[in-house]
Residue frames as a rotation matrix with the C-alpha (Angstrom) as fourth column:
MET 1
0.573 0.819 0.000 0.00
0.819 -0.573 0.000 0.00
0.000 0.000 -1.000 0.00
SER 2
-0.315 -0.705 0.635 1.36
0.688 -0.631 -0.359 3.35
0.654 0.324 0.684 -0.99
PRO 3
-0.650 0.059 -0.758 1.40
0.631 -0.515 -0.581 6.31
-0.424 -0.855 0.298 1.40
ARG 4
0.329 0.890 0.314 -1.53
0.944 -0.311 -0.109 8.62
0.001 0.333 -0.943 1.09
ALA 5
-0.529 -0.481 0.699 -0.92
0.536 -0.828 -0.165 12.19
0.658 0.288 0.696 -0.01
ALA 6
-0.713 0.249 -0.655 -1.74
0.519 -0.440 -0.733 14.85
-0.471 -0.863 0.184 2.57
PRO 7
0.282 0.884 0.373 -5.05
0.949 -0.201 -0.242 16.56
-0.139 0.422 -0.896 1.83
ARG 8
-0.632 -0.463 0.621 -4.66
0.607 -0.794 0.026 19.93
0.481 0.393 0.783 0.20
THR 9
0.072 0.626 -0.776 -5.89
0.870 -0.420 -0.258 22.87
-0.487 -0.657 -0.575 2.18
LYS 10
0.430 0.144 0.891 -6.85
0.656 -0.729 -0.199 26.22
0.621 0.670 -0.408 0.82
LYS 11
-0.731 -0.674 -0.107 -4.87
0.602 -0.563 -0.566 29.21
0.322 -0.478 0.817 1.98
PRO 12
0.051 0.772 -0.634 -6.94
0.874 -0.342 -0.346 31.43
-0.483 -0.536 -0.692 4.23
ALA 13
0.419 0.184 0.889 -8.06
0.695 -0.695 -0.184 34.63
0.584 0.695 -0.419 2.58
ALA 14
-0.698 -0.713 -0.066 -6.01
0.621 -0.557 -0.552 37.64
0.356 -0.426 0.831 3.63
LYS 15
0.186 0.752 -0.633 -7.87
0.931 -0.340 -0.131 39.82
-0.314 -0.565 -0.763 6.06
PRO 16
0.371 -0.051 0.927 -8.37
0.505 -0.826 -0.248 43.39
0.779 0.561 -0.281 4.92
ALA 17
-0.691 -0.694 -0.201 -6.28
0.585 -0.375 -0.720 45.85
0.424 -0.615 0.665 6.87
THR 18
0.430 0.835 -0.343 -8.36
0.885 -0.313 0.346 47.52
0.181 -0.452 -0.873 9.55
PRO 19
0.157 -0.364 0.918 -7.86
0.088 -0.921 -0.380 51.25
0.984 0.141 -0.112 9.95
PRO 20
-0.763 -0.482 -0.431 -6.34
0.465 0.055 -0.884 52.30
0.450 -0.875 0.182 13.28
ARG 21
0.281 0.885 -0.373 -8.84
0.915 -0.129 0.382 53.20
0.290 -0.448 -0.846 15.94
PRO 22
0.105 -0.230 0.968 -8.95
-0.007 -0.973 -0.231 56.90
0.994 0.018 -0.104 16.79
PHE 23
-0.751 -0.441 -0.491 -7.65
0.492 0.120 -0.862 57.80
0.439 -0.889 0.127 20.22
VAL 24
0.333 0.843 0.422 -10.35
0.016 -0.452 0.892 58.58
0.943 -0.290 -0.164 22.73
ALA 25
-0.673 -0.624 0.398 -9.16
-0.336 -0.221 -0.915 59.92
0.659 -0.750 -0.061 26.07
HIS 26
-0.258 0.537 -0.803 -10.56
0.777 0.610 0.158 58.24
0.575 -0.583 -0.574 29.14
HIS 27
0.532 0.568 0.628 -12.62
0.135 -0.789 0.600 60.52
0.836 -0.234 -0.496 31.35
LEU 28
0.928 -0.220 -0.301 -10.24
0.310 0.008 0.951 59.89
-0.206 -0.976 0.075 34.26
ALA 29
0.024 -0.960 0.280 -7.09
0.999 0.016 -0.029 60.80
0.023 0.280 0.960 32.30
PRO 30
0.370 0.095 -0.924 -6.09
0.363 -0.930 0.050 64.37
-0.855 -0.354 -0.379 33.18
PRO 31
0.978 -0.004 0.210 -5.37
0.195 -0.356 -0.914 66.72
0.078 0.934 -0.348 30.27
HIS 32
0.125 -0.989 -0.080 -1.71
0.724 0.036 0.689 66.91
-0.679 -0.144 0.720 29.26
GLU 33
0.986 0.142 -0.082 -0.25
0.058 -0.772 -0.633 69.97
-0.154 0.620 -0.769 27.51
VAL 34
0.210 -0.950 0.231 3.10
0.975 0.222 0.027 69.96
-0.077 0.220 0.972 25.70
LEU 35
0.663 -0.019 -0.749 4.79
0.195 -0.961 0.196 73.30
-0.723 -0.276 -0.633 26.33
SER 36
0.886 -0.407 0.221 6.75
0.112 -0.276 -0.955 75.27
0.450 0.871 -0.199 23.75
GLU 37
0.034 -0.969 -0.244 10.48
0.800 0.172 -0.574 75.81
0.598 -0.175 0.782 24.20
ALA 38
-0.491 -0.198 0.848 9.91
-0.134 -0.945 -0.298 79.35
0.861 -0.260 0.438 25.49
GLU 39
0.509 0.752 0.418 7.23
-0.608 -0.030 0.793 78.23
0.609 -0.658 0.442 27.94
SER 40
0.712 -0.304 -0.634 9.48
0.483 0.866 0.127 75.39
0.510 -0.396 0.763 29.09
GLN 41
-0.374 -0.919 0.123 12.35
0.578 -0.335 -0.744 77.79
0.725 -0.207 0.657 29.86
LYS 42
-0.261 0.368 0.893 9.98
-0.527 -0.829 0.187 80.13
0.809 -0.422 0.410 31.71
VAL 43
0.794 0.604 -0.068 8.57
-0.312 0.501 0.807 77.29
0.522 -0.620 0.586 33.85
LEU 44
0.398 -0.726 -0.561 12.04
0.737 0.617 -0.276 75.97
0.546 -0.303 0.781 34.65
ALA 45
-0.562 -0.585 0.584 13.11
0.166 -0.772 -0.614 79.46
0.810 -0.248 0.531 35.73
GLU 46
0.138 0.715 0.686 10.03
-0.702 -0.418 0.577 79.78
0.699 -0.561 0.444 37.96
LEU 47
0.919 0.221 -0.326 10.64
0.010 0.815 0.580 76.37
0.394 -0.536 0.746 39.51
GLY 48
0.440 -0.840 0.318 14.36
-0.898 -0.423 0.125 77.06
0.030 -0.341 -0.940 39.87
THR 49
0.259 -0.316 0.913 15.31
-0.252 0.890 0.380 73.52
-0.933 -0.328 0.151 38.91
PRO 50
-0.639 -0.481 -0.601 17.07
-0.715 0.082 0.694 71.85
-0.285 0.873 -0.396 35.99
PRO 51
0.222 0.807 -0.547 14.98
-0.928 0.347 0.134 69.53
0.298 0.478 0.827 33.79
GLU 52
-0.415 -0.461 -0.785 16.99
-0.246 0.887 -0.391 66.51
0.876 0.031 -0.481 35.00
ARG 53
-0.987 0.011 0.163 15.38
-0.161 0.115 -0.980 66.90
-0.029 -0.993 -0.112 38.44
LEU 54
-0.216 0.975 -0.056 11.80
-0.954 -0.223 -0.199 66.72
-0.207 0.010 0.978 37.12
PRO 55
-0.047 0.284 0.958 9.84
-0.097 0.953 -0.287 63.46
-0.994 -0.106 -0.017 36.80
LYS 56
-0.879 -0.350 -0.325 9.91
-0.368 0.062 0.928 61.81
-0.305 0.935 -0.183 33.38
ILE 57
0.314 0.923 0.225 7.15
-0.359 0.334 -0.871 60.76
-0.879 0.193 0.436 30.98
LEU 58
-0.458 -0.486 0.745 7.66
0.432 0.611 0.664 58.38
-0.777 0.625 -0.070 28.06
SER 59
-0.778 0.109 -0.618 7.09
-0.508 -0.687 0.519 59.78
-0.369 0.718 0.590 24.58
GLY 60
-0.738 0.534 -0.413 4.61
-0.059 0.558 0.828 56.96
0.673 0.635 -0.380 23.91
ASP 61
-0.890 0.416 -0.187 2.52
0.263 0.134 -0.955 57.62
-0.372 -0.899 -0.229 27.03
PRO 62
-0.366 0.823 0.434 -1.20
0.876 0.147 0.459 57.55
0.314 0.548 -0.775 26.16
GLY 63
0.255 0.466 -0.847 -1.83
0.771 -0.627 -0.113 60.62
-0.584 -0.624 -0.519 28.32
LEU 64
-0.635 -0.578 -0.513 0.12
0.140 -0.739 0.659 62.75
-0.760 0.347 0.550 25.85
PHE 65
-0.814 0.350 0.464 -2.49
0.532 0.129 0.837 62.04
0.233 0.928 -0.291 23.19
THR 66
0.152 0.873 -0.463 -4.99
0.931 -0.284 -0.231 64.13
-0.333 -0.396 -0.856 25.18
ASP 67
0.023 -0.227 -0.974 -3.19
-0.063 -0.972 0.225 67.17
-0.998 0.057 -0.036 23.73
PRO 68
0.851 0.350 0.393 -4.04
0.341 0.201 -0.918 67.69
-0.400 0.915 0.052 20.04
LYS 69
0.685 -0.672 -0.280 -0.79
-0.727 -0.652 -0.216 69.66
-0.038 0.351 -0.935 19.61
TYR 70
-0.058 -0.738 0.672 1.18
-0.561 0.581 0.590 66.53
-0.826 -0.343 -0.448 20.56
SER 71
0.340 0.257 0.905 -0.30
0.477 0.782 -0.401 64.49
-0.810 0.568 0.143 17.71
ALA 72
0.998 0.042 0.048 0.38
0.063 -0.549 -0.833 67.31
-0.008 0.835 -0.551 15.23
MET 73
0.436 -0.899 0.037 3.96
-0.873 -0.413 0.258 67.72
-0.217 -0.145 -0.965 16.46
LYS 74
-0.048 -0.426 0.903 4.56
-0.210 0.889 0.408 63.98
-0.976 -0.171 -0.132 16.28
GLU 75
0.649 0.352 0.675 3.23
0.561 0.377 -0.737 63.80
-0.514 0.857 0.047 12.70
ALA 76
0.946 -0.323 0.003 5.46
-0.257 -0.759 -0.598 66.75
0.196 0.565 -0.802 11.76
LYS 77
0.554 -0.749 -0.364 8.42
0.659 0.661 -0.358 64.74
0.508 -0.042 0.860 13.18
GLU 78
0.443 -0.377 0.814 9.34
-0.508 -0.853 -0.118 67.51
0.739 -0.361 -0.569 15.63
ASN 79
-0.474 -0.665 -0.577 11.83
0.246 0.529 -0.812 66.63
0.846 -0.526 -0.087 18.34
LEU 80
0.517 0.773 0.367 9.82
-0.236 -0.283 0.930 66.25
0.823 -0.567 0.036 21.52
LEU 81
0.335 -0.452 -0.827 12.54
0.802 0.597 -0.001 64.85
0.495 -0.663 0.562 23.75
GLY 82
-0.684 -0.638 -0.354 13.33
0.721 -0.514 -0.466 67.15
0.115 -0.574 0.811 26.63
ARG 83
-0.505 0.585 0.634 10.13
-0.167 -0.787 0.594 69.17
0.847 0.194 0.495 26.23
LEU 84
-0.963 0.218 0.159 8.00
-0.156 0.029 -0.987 69.85
-0.219 -0.976 0.006 29.30
VAL 85
-0.434 0.890 -0.139 4.47
0.311 0.293 0.904 68.59
0.845 0.349 -0.404 29.73
ARG 86
-0.797 0.300 0.524 1.97
-0.597 -0.522 -0.610 70.30
0.090 -0.799 0.595 32.04
ILE 87
-0.562 0.640 -0.524 -0.58
0.446 0.768 0.460 67.96
0.697 0.025 -0.717 33.64
ARG 88
-0.641 0.447 0.624 -3.62
-0.679 -0.709 -0.191 69.52
0.357 -0.546 0.758 35.28
ARG 89
-0.618 0.432 -0.657 -5.45
0.486 0.867 0.112 67.33
0.617 -0.250 -0.746 37.79
PRO 90
0.284 0.760 0.585 -8.55
-0.253 -0.529 0.810 68.23
0.925 -0.378 0.042 39.78
SER 91
-0.721 -0.544 -0.430 -7.84
0.323 0.285 -0.903 68.54
0.613 -0.790 -0.030 43.49
ALA 92
0.282 0.876 -0.392 -10.28
0.778 0.031 0.627 68.62
0.561 -0.482 -0.673 46.37
THR 93
0.326 -0.203 -0.923 -8.11
0.807 -0.449 0.383 70.98
-0.493 -0.870 0.018 48.43
ALA 94
-0.552 -0.666 -0.502 -6.34
0.285 -0.716 0.637 73.14
-0.784 0.209 0.585 45.83
GLY 95
0.403 0.741 -0.537 -8.98
-0.397 -0.387 -0.832 73.11
-0.825 0.549 0.139 43.11
GLU 96
0.961 -0.191 -0.200 -6.37
-0.119 0.366 -0.923 72.19
0.249 0.911 0.329 40.51
ALA 97
0.477 -0.858 0.190 -2.99
-0.045 0.192 0.980 70.51
-0.878 -0.476 0.054 40.95
ILE 98
0.861 -0.270 -0.431 -0.38
-0.484 -0.177 -0.857 71.16
0.155 0.947 -0.283 38.28
ALA 99
0.470 -0.746 0.471 2.48
0.109 0.579 0.808 68.74
-0.876 -0.329 0.353 37.67
TYR 100
0.535 -0.397 -0.746 5.32
-0.836 -0.374 -0.401 68.95
-0.120 0.838 -0.532 35.16
ARG 101
0.582 -0.377 0.721 7.08
0.234 0.926 0.296 66.09
-0.779 -0.004 0.627 33.37
VAL 102
-0.114 -0.689 -0.716 9.99
-0.798 -0.365 0.479 65.89
-0.591 0.626 -0.508 30.92
ILE 103
0.880 0.442 -0.175 9.46
-0.445 0.637 -0.629 63.81
-0.167 0.631 0.758 27.76
VAL 104
-0.256 -0.937 0.239 12.00
-0.696 0.350 0.627 61.00
-0.671 -0.005 -0.741 27.40
THR 105
-0.328 0.062 -0.943 12.34
-0.859 0.396 0.325 58.33
0.393 0.916 -0.077 24.73
THR 106
0.722 0.574 0.386 10.59
-0.665 0.730 0.159 54.97
-0.190 -0.371 0.909 24.97
ALA 107
0.092 -0.698 0.710 12.52
-0.228 0.679 0.698 51.70
-0.969 -0.226 -0.097 25.00
GLY 108
0.419 0.154 0.895 11.61
0.717 0.548 -0.430 51.19
-0.556 0.822 0.120 21.32
GLY 109
-0.649 -0.760 -0.029 13.34
0.612 -0.544 0.574 54.43
-0.452 0.355 0.818 20.36
ASP 110
0.262 0.891 0.372 10.12
0.962 -0.209 -0.177 56.36
-0.080 0.404 -0.911 19.65
């Protein structure tokens, strides 16, 4: 008895590429605002600290997408590393708490 040939299978049809989903900020994510170079220098002077002493935020952080300027700057291939980000959070005692972060690169080299 001769060996039986393996049954032929059809190749699965290629799935059509799905368009990327638009970013929708979560209602609990505080608004982030990328500051211009001039604003960054002014804030650093007011705080009296070098940018190395500020907390960091990854350039791929989803919170950054709450700022429409960030998406436009990223599409325009502007250098965002080292720029300051202002984060405004609601506060029960102060009304609004403002935090600053410095944009650093992601592990993937974004």
